[in-house]
N, C-alpha and C positions, 0 to 999 in steps of 0.2 A: 102347731101354733102358727096363726097367721100373722101377717105383718103389723096389723094394729096391736095385737097381743105382744109382739116382740118389742114394739116401741114403747107400751105401756110399762112393760118390765124394764125397759132401759131408763125411762124417766123416773121410775121408783127408785133405781139404783143412782140416778144421777142426783136426786134430792134428799137421799137417805130415807130410812124406813125402821120401824121397830118390829121385832118378832119374838115369838115365844115357842119354846119347845117343851113338850110334857113327856116326862118319863115315868111309866108306872111299873111297879114290881108286884107281881102275884105269887101266891103260894096256894097249893092244893090242900084243903082242909075239909075232912068229911066228904069227900068227893066232889067239892065245889070249889071254884076258884075265888079266893079272897084277895082283896086289895091290901097290900101290906104297906107299901110306900109310894107316894106320889111326889114328884118333884117338878115344879114349873121353872123354867129359867127364862127370864126375859132379857133381851138385849137390845142395844141401839146399834143400828149399822149406819155409820157416817156417809155423807154423800161421797161418790166415787167420781174422782176427776177424769177418769178414763171414759166413764159413761157420758159425762157432760161433753167431752171432746167428740165422742162418736156422735152425739145428737147435732152438735153444731157442725161437724163435718158433712153430716147427711144432708143439711139444708143448703140453700143457696149461698154463694160466696158472699161475705158481709162487706167485702172492699168496694163491691159495685152497688150497694144499697143506698138510698138516699137517707137523709136525716129522718124523715118522716117514717121510712120503712124501719130503720133501727130503733126508733122510738117505739113504734108498734110491736116489734120483737121483743123489746126490753119489758114493756107492760104484759105481753103474753107470758115471759118467763117468770115474772114477779108474780102473776096470778097463779101460775102452777105451783111456785113455792108456797103461797099463801094457802092454796087449797090443800097441799100436803100437810102443812102445819095444822089446819083445822082438823084433818082426818085423825092426826096424832092425839089432839086433846079430846 
């Protein structure tokens, strides 16, 4: 996985996501596999504060940023959160 993929995964963990797991149970009948049971489990993974901290630590020190730079960073983070919320809908 490249650095961009790692960062995308970290952002996904930082903002939270939905996931689903499919479990299928088969049986052998008349020489063929037949689906007996299919269970789909959906769950919401909440935002992970450790991932947020890793993202913030990986960027420039915010103590030395100007008000304009901080405002731009705030807008960027809000846009990321809105984009994630749109994907969930």
